[in-house]
C-alpha positions, 0 to 999 in steps of 0.5 A: 840579245848581246850574248847572241851577237857575241856568239855569232861574232866569235863563230864568224872570226873562227871561220875566217881564221881558217882562210890561212889554213885552207884556201879551198874553204873560200866559198864555204867561209863566204857563205857562212859569213853571209849567213851570220851577217844575215842572222845579225841583220834579222835580229836587228830588224826584229828589234826595230820591228822592220823584219818581214815574214821571210826573215822571221826566226823559227823554232830552231833558233831557241838555244839549248838553255832556253829549251831545257827549262821545264816551263818554256814560257819565260824564254818564249816571253823574251823571244816572242816579244821580238819575233812575230813568227817562231815557226815559218810553217805557220805563215797561214795562221798569221794571214788568217789573224790579219784577215780576221782582225780586219773583219772583226775590227779588233786589236790586241794580242794573239798566241798559238801554241803546239804542245809546249811550244809557241809557234806564233805570237803577235800584237796589234793596235794600242794599249792606250790610244790617249798615251799612244802606247802600243799593245805588246806581247806582254800587255795585260788585258782584263780576261773577263769570264776566262777567270771562271776557269781559275775559280772552278779549278780552285774549287776542285783543288779544295774538293781534292783536299776534302775541304769541301764537297762539290755535291753539298748544298750551299746553305752551309756557306750562305745560311740566310739564303732561302734557296741555299738547301736547293742548290749545290756547289756543282750546280753553281759551277755548271750554271744550273742554279737558276740564280739571276745574273748580276752583270748581264741582268743587273736591272732584275738583280739589283732589287734592294733599294740602295743597290737599285738606286746605284744601278739607276744612277749608273744607267743615267750617267752617260759619261761612264760605260763601265762599273768603276764608279759603281761598286757594290759591297759583298754585303750588297751583293748578298742582300740582293741575292737573298731578296730574289727568286730563282728563274727556274728550279735548280738543275732543271736547265742551264742559264749562264749567270755570273752570280754563280761564280761570284758565290764560288769566290765567296766559298773559296774564301770561307773554306781556305781562310784566304782572300780570293786573289791571295788563294789564286795567286798562291795555288794557281798563278805561282805554280803555273809561273804566271808572274804577270797575272793577278786581280789588281789593275796596273798602270800599264794594263791595256785600256778597254775601248768600245769604238762607239763609246770611247774609254770604259772600265770595270771594277775588279771588285765587282767582277771578282771571281766571275771575271776580275783577273788580268793577264797576258797571252804567255801566262794564259798559255801556261795556264791552259797547258798546266790545267789540261796536263793535270798539273793544277788539278788531278786528271780526275778533277779535270774530267769533272771540269770538262764533263758536260751534263747536257747540251745547252740550248743554243743560248736562244733565250739569252740571245733574244734577251740580249738583242732586245736590250741592245735595241732599247739601248742603241735605238736607231744605231742598232743593227740586227747581227747576221747569225752564222747558219753553222752556229753550234750550241754551247756546251758548258761544263764547269768553268769551261766549255767543251765542243768536240775535242776543244776545251775553251771559254770566251770572255767579254766585259766592256771592250775586253773580248777574249778567247782561250782554247786547247784541243786535247787531241792535237794539243793546239792552244789558241789565246786571243786577248783584245781590248777594242771593238764594238760590243756586238762585234766583240761578242763574235770573237769566236769567228776570229778563233774559227779563222785561226783554228782552220788555218792551224788544221791545214798545217802538216805537223 
């Protein structure tokens, strides 16, 4: 910022020095002086947060040095941490965000990118209400199930290196599992294994006595809503897996299950000889310049909230490869760009990751089960949610969902509600990371995405 002020000042002095040579330049010099002074004023307002929508800097304010780098994320991280809107054409997007956040009662950070350029980034609410710390554009959030896209990409990398075959059965990795010969790695990725979900159906999954006792304590302890005090070891998780039957025959149908991706994380570790976090960091985060992402919680991370419950927290060890990564909007933008452009996995592998075997059944059974659970848990406070008549079925591929040209995934865990998407036709990327909201409302974060996407589509580019 200092460098920019010096540059502007030198330009102004140079232009002022022409007064002694050309008196006819008075008006030009006056106008230029006003523009430069205005530019300095805008930058000062941006630094203090007082800038209004009419004085926001657009894309042309980026210097040659900033736009010349192969990966623009770092320069945008610097700039967008100060500006609200990098392209004034996207004022409608900003208004859609404001309206959507108010309607859905959320707080967090939102980013919109077109091609490799970020056109909008803004943060709302508190990272920590207790410590009065605001969310910023570099605040890290628990990205929950957006983690699954990283896990699926890691599997595809190992497949490309011929270290595993996605069409092989998983008994090679879990020899004690009675259904291991019936389930393939690809079926885990596609959510077509029939394995019970250890997070969303914990009561049914935790059947081994010790694990069941921990679960019952977790349910009875009303002071904690999250999993941070209740950590099941890898051994515990597998014991319960081996003790359970399948919900249906593998590949018979689709059913969302976090257990699939927990097991994929175990396979990544066995095949690579590295811890999951280590593998993801070395083979995905570093190549994508995602310097603000990993599985280890940091002190300045956003705290997750559920409005009616207060502070909640989830153990990253328990979430693991199904939902344990923490990140910010700039890193997630870089992730979606690099993944969709074939920089992390080949274009052939990306096609497998986005190939939907068949249309998932509108999640009707899962929805009804979830509503029944909420009724029992919330009792008199439960309100039946209104269902959008235009609600579309979910199309699950491999760690990604596909609806028309949009490749996307959403994630929710204890107050963190997130959404990422890239439109492969118009090259628009939308990242939504939030840390506050009623459990029922945050699961409808797709509504906020629709508001933003509709506003983007109205803009002529």
